[in-house]
PyMOL Python script that loads the backbone (N, CA, C, O; Angstrom):
from pymol import cmd

cmd.read_pdbstr("""\
ATOM      1  N   MET A   1     -91.195 -88.219  -8.987  1.00  0.00           N
ATOM      2  CA  MET A   1     -90.633 -86.792  -9.226  1.00  0.00           C
ATOM      3  C   MET A   1     -89.203 -86.841  -9.841  1.00  0.00           C
ATOM      4  O   MET A   1     -88.276 -87.527  -9.410  1.00  0.00           O
ATOM      5  N   ALA A   2     -89.169 -86.072 -10.831  1.00  0.00           N
ATOM      6  CA  ALA A   2     -87.487 -86.082 -11.621  1.00  0.00           C
ATOM      7  C   ALA A   2     -86.668 -85.488 -10.854  1.00  0.00           C
ATOM      8  O   ALA A   2     -86.899 -84.536 -10.109  1.00  0.00           O
ATOM      9  N   ASN A   3     -85.530 -86.137 -11.052  1.00  0.00           N
ATOM     10  CA  ASN A   3     -84.226 -85.503 -10.371  1.00  0.00           C
ATOM     11  C   ASN A   3     -83.797 -84.265 -11.220  1.00  0.00           C
ATOM     12  O   ASN A   3     -83.609 -84.107 -12.427  1.00  0.00           O
ATOM     13  N   PRO A   4     -83.717 -83.454 -10.143  1.00  0.00           N
ATOM     14  CA  PRO A   4     -83.633 -81.961 -10.611  1.00  0.00           C
ATOM     15  C   PRO A   4     -81.705 -81.860 -11.123  1.00  0.00           C
ATOM     16  O   PRO A   4     -81.224 -80.880 -11.691  1.00  0.00           O
ATOM     17  N   ASN A   5     -81.041 -82.916 -10.796  1.00  0.00           N
ATOM     18  CA  ASN A   5     -79.664 -82.889 -11.262  1.00  0.00           C
ATOM     19  C   ASN A   5     -79.512 -83.318 -12.459  1.00  0.00           C
ATOM     20  O   ASN A   5     -78.462 -83.039 -13.037  1.00  0.00           O
ATOM     21  N   SER A   6     -80.558 -84.129 -13.147  1.00  0.00           N
ATOM     22  CA  SER A   6     -80.506 -84.440 -14.559  1.00  0.00           C
ATOM     23  C   SER A   6     -81.126 -83.842 -15.501  1.00  0.00           C
ATOM     24  O   SER A   6     -81.179 -84.264 -16.656  1.00  0.00           O
ATOM     25  N   ASP A   7     -81.776 -82.556 -14.990  1.00  0.00           N
ATOM     26  CA  ASP A   7     -82.384 -81.860 -15.829  1.00  0.00           C
ATOM     27  C   ASP A   7     -81.255 -81.226 -16.798  1.00  0.00           C
ATOM     28  O   ASP A   7     -80.231 -80.778 -16.282  1.00  0.00           O
ATOM     29  N   PRO A   8     -81.437 -81.184 -18.207  1.00  0.00           N
ATOM     30  CA  PRO A   8     -80.762 -80.692 -19.248  1.00  0.00           C
ATOM     31  C   PRO A   8     -80.849 -78.956 -18.804  1.00  0.00           C
ATOM     32  O   PRO A   8     -79.980 -78.262 -19.331  1.00  0.00           O
ATOM     33  N   THR A   9     -81.377 -78.575 -18.308  1.00  0.00           N
ATOM     34  CA  THR A   9     -81.512 -77.056 -18.379  1.00  0.00           C
ATOM     35  C   THR A   9     -80.551 -76.784 -17.215  1.00  0.00           C
ATOM     36  O   THR A   9     -79.770 -75.840 -17.332  1.00  0.00           O
ATOM     37  N   THR A  10     -80.540 -77.552 -16.072  1.00  0.00           N
ATOM     38  CA  THR A  10     -79.510 -77.298 -15.354  1.00  0.00           C
ATOM     39  C   THR A  10     -78.090 -77.418 -15.473  1.00  0.00           C
ATOM     40  O   THR A  10     -77.211 -76.726 -14.960  1.00  0.00           O
ATOM     41  N   ALA A  11     -77.991 -78.582 -16.367  1.00  0.00           N
ATOM     42  CA  ALA A  11     -76.560 -78.901 -17.083  1.00  0.00           C
ATOM     43  C   ALA A  11     -76.275 -77.459 -17.846  1.00  0.00           C
ATOM     44  O   ALA A  11     -75.267 -76.774 -17.670  1.00  0.00           O
ATOM     45  N   ALA A  12     -76.988 -77.255 -18.418  1.00  0.00           N
ATOM     46  CA  ALA A  12     -76.510 -76.134 -19.563  1.00  0.00           C
ATOM     47  C   ALA A  12     -76.362 -75.018 -18.729  1.00  0.00           C
ATOM     48  O   ALA A  12     -75.371 -74.390 -19.102  1.00  0.00           O
ATOM     49  N   LEU A  13     -77.071 -74.329 -17.469  1.00  0.00           N
ATOM     50  CA  LEU A  13     -76.855 -73.442 -16.792  1.00  0.00           C
ATOM     51  C   LEU A  13     -75.300 -73.537 -16.248  1.00  0.00           C
ATOM     52  O   LEU A  13     -74.573 -72.545 -16.280  1.00  0.00           O
ATOM     53  N   THR A  14     -74.921 -74.609 -15.825  1.00  0.00           N
ATOM     54  CA  THR A  14     -73.810 -74.930 -15.062  1.00  0.00           C
ATOM     55  C   THR A  14     -72.681 -74.587 -16.101  1.00  0.00           C
ATOM     56  O   THR A  14     -71.670 -73.925 -15.865  1.00  0.00           O
ATOM     57  N   LEU A  15     -73.087 -75.233 -17.444  1.00  0.00           N
ATOM     58  CA  LEU A  15     -71.874 -74.947 -18.539  1.00  0.00           C
ATOM     59  C   LEU A  15     -71.634 -73.742 -18.769  1.00  0.00           C
ATOM     60  O   LEU A  15     -70.477 -73.338 -18.885  1.00  0.00           O
ATOM     61  N   GLN A  16     -72.952 -72.759 -18.903  1.00  0.00           N
ATOM     62  CA  GLN A  16     -72.587 -71.361 -19.122  1.00  0.00           C
ATOM     63  C   GLN A  16     -71.895 -70.839 -17.877  1.00  0.00           C
ATOM     64  O   GLN A  16     -70.952 -70.083 -18.110  1.00  0.00           O
ATOM     65  N   ALA A  17     -72.137 -71.058 -16.752  1.00  0.00           N
ATOM     66  CA  ALA A  17     -71.299 -70.587 -15.677  1.00  0.00           C
ATOM     67  C   ALA A  17     -70.006 -70.827 -15.745  1.00  0.00           C
ATOM     68  O   ALA A  17     -69.226 -69.907 -15.499  1.00  0.00           O
ATOM     69  N   LEU A  18     -69.543 -72.083 -16.087  1.00  0.00           N
ATOM     70  CA  LEU A  18     -68.248 -72.100 -16.197  1.00  0.00           C
ATOM     71  C   LEU A  18     -67.522 -71.468 -17.383  1.00  0.00           C
ATOM     72  O   LEU A  18     -66.329 -71.163 -17.362  1.00  0.00           O
ATOM     73  N   GLN A  19     -68.211 -71.327 -18.249  1.00  0.00           N
ATOM     74  CA  GLN A  19     -67.598 -70.669 -19.416  1.00  0.00           C
ATOM     75  C   GLN A  19     -67.359 -69.372 -19.089  1.00  0.00           C
ATOM     76  O   GLN A  19     -66.273 -68.813 -19.242  1.00  0.00           O
ATOM     77  N   ARG A  20     -68.579 -68.761 -18.536  1.00  0.00           N
ATOM     78  CA  ARG A  20     -68.412 -67.140 -17.709  1.00  0.00           C
ATOM     79  C   ARG A  20     -67.505 -66.957 -17.028  1.00  0.00           C
ATOM     80  O   ARG A  20     -66.962 -65.853 -17.063  1.00  0.00           O
ATOM     81  N   ALA A  21     -67.034 -67.959 -16.187  1.00  0.00           N
ATOM     82  CA  ALA A  21     -65.584 -68.080 -15.074  1.00  0.00           C
ATOM     83  C   ALA A  21     -64.457 -68.049 -16.000  1.00  0.00           C
ATOM     84  O   ALA A  21     -63.445 -67.598 -15.464  1.00  0.00           O
ATOM     85  N   LEU A  22     -64.328 -68.350 -17.094  1.00  0.00           N
ATOM     86  CA  LEU A  22     -63.264 -68.238 -17.974  1.00  0.00           C
ATOM     87  C   LEU A  22     -63.214 -66.957 -18.681  1.00  0.00           C
ATOM     88  O   LEU A  22     -62.137 -66.670 -19.204  1.00  0.00           O
ATOM     89  N   LEU A  23     -64.007 -66.292 -18.768  1.00  0.00           N
ATOM     90  CA  LEU A  23     -63.806 -64.874 -19.618  1.00  0.00           C
ATOM     91  C   LEU A  23     -62.627 -64.177 -19.194  1.00  0.00           C
ATOM     92  O   LEU A  23     -62.271 -64.116 -18.017  1.00  0.00           O
ATOM     93  N   GLY A  24     -62.019 -63.648 -20.163  1.00  0.00           N
ATOM     94  CA  GLY A  24     -60.632 -62.837 -19.678  1.00  0.00           C
ATOM     95  C   GLY A  24     -59.715 -63.591 -19.577  1.00  0.00           C
ATOM     96  O   GLY A  24     -58.601 -63.091 -19.734  1.00  0.00           O
ATOM     97  N   LEU A  25     -59.784 -64.823 -19.331  1.00  0.00           N
ATOM     98  CA  LEU A  25     -58.728 -65.862 -18.588  1.00  0.00           C
ATOM     99  C   LEU A  25     -58.539 -66.871 -19.923  1.00  0.00           C
ATOM    100  O   LEU A  25     -57.402 -67.340 -19.989  1.00  0.00           O
ATOM    101  N   MET A  26     -59.307 -67.221 -20.827  1.00  0.00           N
ATOM    102  CA  MET A  26     -59.267 -68.159 -21.652  1.00  0.00           C
ATOM    103  C   MET A  26     -59.913 -68.026 -22.909  1.00  0.00           C
ATOM    104  O   MET A  26     -61.137 -67.902 -22.870  1.00  0.00           O
ATOM    105  N   GLU A  27     -59.343 -68.026 -24.032  1.00  0.00           N
ATOM    106  CA  GLU A  27     -60.130 -68.108 -25.380  1.00  0.00           C
ATOM    107  C   GLU A  27     -60.474 -69.699 -25.571  1.00  0.00           C
ATOM    108  O   GLU A  27     -59.591 -70.507 -25.856  1.00  0.00           O
ATOM    109  N   ILE A  28     -61.769 -70.047 -25.398  1.00  0.00           N
ATOM    110  CA  ILE A  28     -62.074 -71.226 -25.409  1.00  0.00           C
ATOM    111  C   ILE A  28     -62.710 -71.316 -27.233  1.00  0.00           C
ATOM    112  O   ILE A  28     -63.343 -70.485 -27.885  1.00  0.00           O
ATOM    113  N   GLU A  29     -62.271 -72.497 -27.546  1.00  0.00           N
ATOM    114  CA  GLU A  29     -62.020 -72.974 -29.010  1.00  0.00           C
ATOM    115  C   GLU A  29     -63.022 -74.098 -28.985  1.00  0.00           C
ATOM    116  O   GLU A  29     -63.713 -74.299 -29.983  1.00  0.00           O
ATOM    117  N   SER A  30     -63.183 -75.079 -27.569  1.00  0.00           N
ATOM    118  CA  SER A  30     -64.259 -76.110 -27.693  1.00  0.00           C
ATOM    119  C   SER A  30     -64.872 -76.392 -26.422  1.00  0.00           C
ATOM    120  O   SER A  30     -64.298 -76.062 -25.384  1.00  0.00           O
ATOM    121  N   VAL A  31     -65.780 -76.865 -26.411  1.00  0.00           N
ATOM    122  CA  VAL A  31     -66.443 -77.249 -24.941  1.00  0.00           C
ATOM    123  C   VAL A  31     -66.987 -78.937 -25.091  1.00  0.00           C
ATOM    124  O   VAL A  31     -67.845 -79.335 -25.879  1.00  0.00           O
ATOM    125  N   LYS A  32     -66.284 -79.692 -24.185  1.00  0.00           N
ATOM    126  CA  LYS A  32     -66.711 -81.144 -24.193  1.00  0.00           C
ATOM    127  C   LYS A  32     -67.406 -81.743 -22.982  1.00  0.00           C
ATOM    128  O   LYS A  32     -66.718 -81.911 -21.975  1.00  0.00           O
ATOM    129  N   VAL A  33     -68.542 -82.046 -22.964  1.00  0.00           N
ATOM    130  CA  VAL A  33     -69.246 -82.446 -21.760  1.00  0.00           C
ATOM    131  C   VAL A  33     -68.767 -83.927 -21.902  1.00  0.00           C
ATOM    132  O   VAL A  33     -69.090 -84.614 -22.870  1.00  0.00           O
ATOM    133  N   LEU A  34     -68.018 -84.356 -20.935  1.00  0.00           N
ATOM    134  CA  LEU A  34     -67.400 -85.647 -20.697  1.00  0.00           C
ATOM    135  C   LEU A  34     -68.365 -86.860 -19.772  1.00  0.00           C
ATOM    136  O   LEU A  34     -68.425 -88.081 -19.914  1.00  0.00           O
ATOM    137  N   THR A  35     -68.903 -86.144 -19.013  1.00  0.00           N
ATOM    138  CA  THR A  35     -69.836 -87.041 -17.983  1.00  0.00           C
ATOM    139  C   THR A  35     -71.326 -86.506 -17.575  1.00  0.00           C
ATOM    140  O   THR A  35     -71.450 -85.298 -17.374  1.00  0.00           O
ATOM    141  N   ALA A  36     -72.230 -87.192 -17.472  1.00  0.00           N
ATOM    142  CA  ALA A  36     -73.474 -86.518 -17.196  1.00  0.00           C
ATOM    143  C   ALA A  36     -73.539 -86.434 -15.444  1.00  0.00           C
ATOM    144  O   ALA A  36     -72.530 -86.826 -14.858  1.00  0.00           O
ATOM    145  N   GLY A  37     -74.588 -85.984 -14.695  1.00  0.00           N
ATOM    146  CA  GLY A  37     -75.092 -85.993 -13.533  1.00  0.00           C
ATOM    147  C   GLY A  37     -74.882 -84.551 -12.930  1.00  0.00           C
ATOM    148  O   GLY A  37     -74.535 -83.647 -13.691  1.00  0.00           O
ATOM    149  N   PRO A  38     -75.077 -84.310 -11.609  1.00  0.00           N
ATOM    150  CA  PRO A  38     -75.143 -83.099 -10.885  1.00  0.00           C
ATOM    151  C   PRO A  38     -73.887 -82.195 -11.247  1.00  0.00           C
ATOM    152  O   PRO A  38     -74.064 -80.978 -11.302  1.00  0.00           O
ATOM    153  N   HIS A  39     -72.720 -82.687 -11.478  1.00  0.00           N
ATOM    154  CA  HIS A  39     -71.544 -81.814 -11.433  1.00  0.00           C
ATOM    155  C   HIS A  39     -70.827 -82.705 -12.455  1.00  0.00           C
ATOM    156  O   HIS A  39     -70.031 -83.554 -12.054  1.00  0.00           O
ATOM    157  N   PRO A  40     -71.128 -82.513 -14.007  1.00  0.00           N
ATOM    158  CA  PRO A  40     -70.415 -83.358 -14.974  1.00  0.00           C
ATOM    159  C   PRO A  40     -68.890 -82.753 -15.173  1.00  0.00           C
ATOM    160  O   PRO A  40     -68.502 -81.599 -14.991  1.00  0.00           O
ATOM    161  N   ALA A  41     -68.284 -83.713 -15.533  1.00  0.00           N
ATOM    162  CA  ALA A  41     -67.052 -83.452 -16.242  1.00  0.00           C
ATOM    163  C   ALA A  41     -66.992 -82.541 -17.467  1.00  0.00           C
ATOM    164  O   ALA A  41     -67.709 -82.837 -18.423  1.00  0.00           O
ATOM    165  N   VAL A  42     -66.167 -81.407 -17.535  1.00  0.00           N
ATOM    166  CA  VAL A  42     -66.277 -80.547 -18.876  1.00  0.00           C
ATOM    167  C   VAL A  42     -64.849 -80.446 -19.077  1.00  0.00           C
ATOM    168  O   VAL A  42     -64.026 -80.425 -18.162  1.00  0.00           O
ATOM    169  N   GLU A  43     -64.609 -80.391 -20.210  1.00  0.00           N
ATOM    170  CA  GLU A  43     -63.018 -80.101 -20.944  1.00  0.00           C
ATOM    171  C   GLU A  43     -63.346 -78.919 -21.883  1.00  0.00           C
ATOM    172  O   GLU A  43     -64.135 -78.903 -22.829  1.00  0.00           O
ATOM    173  N   PHE A  44     -62.611 -77.998 -21.435  1.00  0.00           N
ATOM    174  CA  PHE A  44     -62.240 -76.589 -22.374  1.00  0.00           C
ATOM    175  C   PHE A  44     -61.133 -76.798 -23.062  1.00  0.00           C
ATOM    176  O   PHE A  44     -60.091 -77.091 -22.477  1.00  0.00           O
ATOM    177  N   THR A  45     -61.186 -76.697 -24.172  1.00  0.00           N
ATOM    178  CA  THR A  45     -59.987 -76.963 -25.148  1.00  0.00           C
ATOM    179  C   THR A  45     -59.548 -75.014 -25.639  1.00  0.00           C
ATOM    180  O   THR A  45     -60.513 -74.340 -25.999  1.00  0.00           O
ATOM    181  N   GLY A  46     -58.508 -74.500 -25.611  1.00  0.00           N
ATOM    182  CA  GLY A  46     -58.484 -73.333 -26.141  1.00  0.00           C
ATOM    183  C   GLY A  46     -57.085 -72.701 -25.853  1.00  0.00           C
ATOM    184  O   GLY A  46     -56.177 -73.532 -25.866  1.00  0.00           O
ATOM    185  N   ARG A  47     -56.710 -71.409 -25.596  1.00  0.00           N
ATOM    186  CA  ARG A  47     -55.578 -70.663 -25.188  1.00  0.00           C
ATOM    187  C   ARG A  47     -55.795 -69.990 -23.914  1.00  0.00           C
ATOM    188  O   ARG A  47     -56.726 -69.191 -23.814  1.00  0.00           O
ATOM    189  N   VAL A  48     -55.046 -70.230 -22.960  1.00  0.00           N
ATOM    190  CA  VAL A  48     -54.996 -69.383 -21.806  1.00  0.00           C
ATOM    191  C   VAL A  48     -54.399 -68.166 -21.987  1.00  0.00           C
ATOM    192  O   VAL A  48     -53.400 -68.145 -22.705  1.00  0.00           O
ATOM    193  N   ARG A  49     -54.829 -67.042 -21.444  1.00  0.00           N
ATOM    194  CA  ARG A  49     -54.237 -65.880 -21.570  1.00  0.00           C
ATOM    195  C   ARG A  49     -53.082 -65.464 -20.614  1.00  0.00           C
ATOM    196  O   ARG A  49     -53.211 -65.612 -19.399  1.00  0.00           O
ATOM    197  N   ASP A  50     -52.106 -65.013 -21.091  1.00  0.00           N
ATOM    198  CA  ASP A  50     -50.898 -65.084 -20.098  1.00  0.00           C
ATOM    199  C   ASP A  50     -51.034 -63.825 -19.095  1.00  0.00           C
ATOM    200  O   ASP A  50     -51.137 -62.629 -19.370  1.00  0.00           O
ATOM    201  N   LEU A  51     -51.004 -64.445 -17.908  1.00  0.00           N
ATOM    202  CA  LEU A  51     -51.044 -63.390 -16.983  1.00  0.00           C
ATOM    203  C   LEU A  51     -50.122 -63.729 -15.683  1.00  0.00           C
ATOM    204  O   LEU A  51     -50.188 -63.375 -14.506  1.00  0.00           O
ATOM    205  N   GLY A  52     -49.325 -64.485 -16.338  1.00  0.00           N
ATOM    206  CA  GLY A  52     -48.308 -65.282 -15.645  1.00  0.00           C
ATOM    207  C   GLY A  52     -49.049 -66.565 -15.275  1.00  0.00           C
ATOM    208  O   GLY A  52     -50.175 -66.536 -14.779  1.00  0.00           O
ATOM    209  N   GLU A  53     -48.367 -67.714 -15.536  1.00  0.00           N
ATOM    210  CA  GLU A  53     -48.951 -69.250 -15.439  1.00  0.00           C
ATOM    211  C   GLU A  53     -49.383 -69.349 -14.007  1.00  0.00           C
ATOM    212  O   GLU A  53     -50.470 -69.899 -13.834  1.00  0.00           O
ATOM    213  N   GLU A  54     -48.805 -68.965 -13.055  1.00  0.00           N
ATOM    214  CA  GLU A  54     -49.406 -69.291 -11.709  1.00  0.00           C
ATOM    215  C   GLU A  54     -50.628 -68.261 -11.222  1.00  0.00           C
ATOM    216  O   GLU A  54     -51.625 -68.622 -10.597  1.00  0.00           O
ATOM    217  N   ALA A  55     -50.365 -67.072 -11.595  1.00  0.00           N
ATOM    218  CA  ALA A  55     -51.536 -66.141 -11.745  1.00  0.00           C
ATOM    219  C   ALA A  55     -52.772 -66.667 -12.130  1.00  0.00           C
ATOM    220  O   ALA A  55     -53.737 -66.855 -11.388  1.00  0.00           O
ATOM    221  N   THR A  56     -52.688 -66.919 -13.449  1.00  0.00           N
ATOM    222  CA  THR A  56     -53.867 -67.159 -14.136  1.00  0.00           C
ATOM    223  C   THR A  56     -54.635 -68.365 -13.821  1.00  0.00           C
ATOM    224  O   THR A  56     -55.862 -68.449 -13.869  1.00  0.00           O
ATOM    225  N   PHE A  57     -53.677 -69.449 -13.439  1.00  0.00           N
ATOM    226  CA  PHE A  57     -54.303 -70.750 -12.969  1.00  0.00           C
ATOM    227  C   PHE A  57     -54.867 -70.480 -11.562  1.00  0.00           C
ATOM    228  O   PHE A  57     -55.965 -70.998 -11.356  1.00  0.00           O
ATOM    229  N   ASP A  58     -54.343 -69.789 -10.584  1.00  0.00           N
ATOM    230  CA  ASP A  58     -54.905 -69.209  -9.331  1.00  0.00           C
ATOM    231  C   ASP A  58     -56.473 -68.832  -9.451  1.00  0.00           C
ATOM    232  O   ASP A  58     -57.426 -69.308  -8.836  1.00  0.00           O
ATOM    233  N   GLU A  59     -56.431 -67.773 -10.491  1.00  0.00           N
ATOM    234  CA  GLU A  59     -57.730 -67.060 -10.856  1.00  0.00           C
ATOM    235  C   GLU A  59     -58.734 -68.307 -11.374  1.00  0.00           C
ATOM    236  O   GLU A  59     -59.851 -68.492 -10.890  1.00  0.00           O
ATOM    237  N   ILE A  60     -58.301 -68.912 -12.159  1.00  0.00           N
ATOM    238  CA  ILE A  60     -59.412 -69.984 -12.483  1.00  0.00           C
ATOM    239  C   ILE A  60     -59.838 -70.905 -11.431  1.00  0.00           C
ATOM    240  O   ILE A  60     -61.003 -71.225 -11.196  1.00  0.00           O
ATOM    241  N   LEU A  61     -58.692 -71.338 -10.762  1.00  0.00           N
ATOM    242  CA  LEU A  61     -59.136 -72.087  -9.351  1.00  0.00           C
ATOM    243  C   LEU A  61     -60.107 -71.655  -8.449  1.00  0.00           C
ATOM    244  O   LEU A  61     -60.925 -72.395  -7.904  1.00  0.00           O
ATOM    245  N   GLU A  62     -59.983 -70.136  -8.257  1.00  0.00           N
ATOM    246  CA  GLU A  62     -60.913 -69.442  -7.505  1.00  0.00           C
ATOM    247  C   GLU A  62     -62.294 -69.194  -8.008  1.00  0.00           C
ATOM    248  O   GLU A  62     -63.291 -69.098  -7.292  1.00  0.00           O
ATOM    249  N   ARG A  63     -62.262 -69.103  -9.259  1.00  0.00           N
ATOM    250  CA  ARG A  63     -63.429 -69.056  -9.895  1.00  0.00           C
ATOM    251  C   ARG A  63     -64.378 -70.137  -9.975  1.00  0.00           C
ATOM    252  O   ARG A  63     -65.573 -69.989  -9.717  1.00  0.00           O
ATOM    253  N   PHE A  64     -63.797 -71.335 -10.368  1.00  0.00           N
ATOM    254  CA  PHE A  64     -64.281 -72.580 -10.438  1.00  0.00           C
ATOM    255  C   PHE A  64     -64.702 -73.073  -9.387  1.00  0.00           C
ATOM    256  O   PHE A  64     -65.703 -73.790  -9.387  1.00  0.00           O
ATOM    257  N   ALA A  65     -63.915 -72.741  -8.120  1.00  0.00           N
ATOM    258  CA  ALA A  65     -64.372 -73.092  -6.690  1.00  0.00           C
ATOM    259  C   ALA A  65     -65.581 -72.650  -6.433  1.00  0.00           C
ATOM    260  O   ALA A  65     -66.379 -73.424  -5.904  1.00  0.00           O
ATOM    261  N   ALA A  66     -65.936 -71.430  -6.726  1.00  0.00           N
ATOM    262  CA  ALA A  66     -67.124 -70.594  -5.982  1.00  0.00           C
ATOM    263  C   ALA A  66     -68.285 -71.332  -7.226  1.00  0.00           C
ATOM    264  O   ALA A  66     -69.474 -71.091  -7.018  1.00  0.00           O
ATOM    265  N   LEU A  67     -68.068 -71.872  -8.002  1.00  0.00           N
ATOM    266  CA  LEU A  67     -69.232 -73.022  -8.665  1.00  0.00           C
ATOM    267  C   LEU A  67     -69.178 -74.410  -8.328  1.00  0.00           C
ATOM    268  O   LEU A  67     -70.005 -75.175  -8.826  1.00  0.00           O
ATOM    269  N   GLY A  68     -68.253 -74.846  -7.498  1.00  0.00           N
ATOM    270  CA  GLY A  68     -67.871 -76.148  -6.884  1.00  0.00           C
ATOM    271  C   GLY A  68     -67.179 -77.375  -7.974  1.00  0.00           C
ATOM    272  O   GLY A  68     -67.334 -78.583  -8.157  1.00  0.00           O
ATOM    273  N   TYR A  69     -66.515 -76.503  -8.429  1.00  0.00           N
ATOM    274  CA  TYR A  69     -65.628 -77.279  -9.513  1.00  0.00           C
ATOM    275  C   TYR A  69     -64.193 -77.150  -9.172  1.00  0.00           C
ATOM    276  O   TYR A  69     -63.869 -76.268  -8.377  1.00  0.00           O
ATOM    277  N   THR A  70     -63.350 -77.885  -9.656  1.00  0.00           N
ATOM    278  CA  THR A  70     -61.930 -77.899  -9.510  1.00  0.00           C
ATOM    279  C   THR A  70     -61.300 -78.331 -10.723  1.00  0.00           C
ATOM    280  O   THR A  70     -61.356 -79.468 -11.193  1.00  0.00           O
ATOM    281  N   PRO A  71     -60.567 -77.125 -11.295  1.00  0.00           N
ATOM    282  CA  PRO A  71     -59.804 -77.287 -12.813  1.00  0.00           C
ATOM    283  C   PRO A  71     -58.647 -78.421 -12.512  1.00  0.00           C
ATOM    284  O   PRO A  71     -57.996 -78.716 -11.510  1.00  0.00           O
ATOM    285  N   LEU A  72     -58.700 -78.865 -13.729  1.00  0.00           N
ATOM    286  CA  LEU A  72     -57.273 -79.938 -13.582  1.00  0.00           C
ATOM    287  C   LEU A  72     -56.534 -79.603 -15.000  1.00  0.00           C
ATOM    288  O   LEU A  72     -55.475 -80.160 -15.291  1.00  0.00           O
TER     289      LEU A  72
END
""", "prot")
cmd.dss("prot")
cmd.show_as("cartoon", "prot")
cmd.util.cbc("prot")
cmd.orient("prot")
């Protein structure tokens, strides 16, 4: 039986969910998947919208946490 965590479709859906989580908070210029696996490390490059530095990060943190991710 195939490992569902290595399914490219699952990885693509995760990536799409993370990108949607950044809507309204970041203008994404590029996306790079750094690792494979059930929770791949993903790098987003772009411009963060200015809602106040702490407020923006707190919102990103909340949205990513709902998807099982922690932004760095």
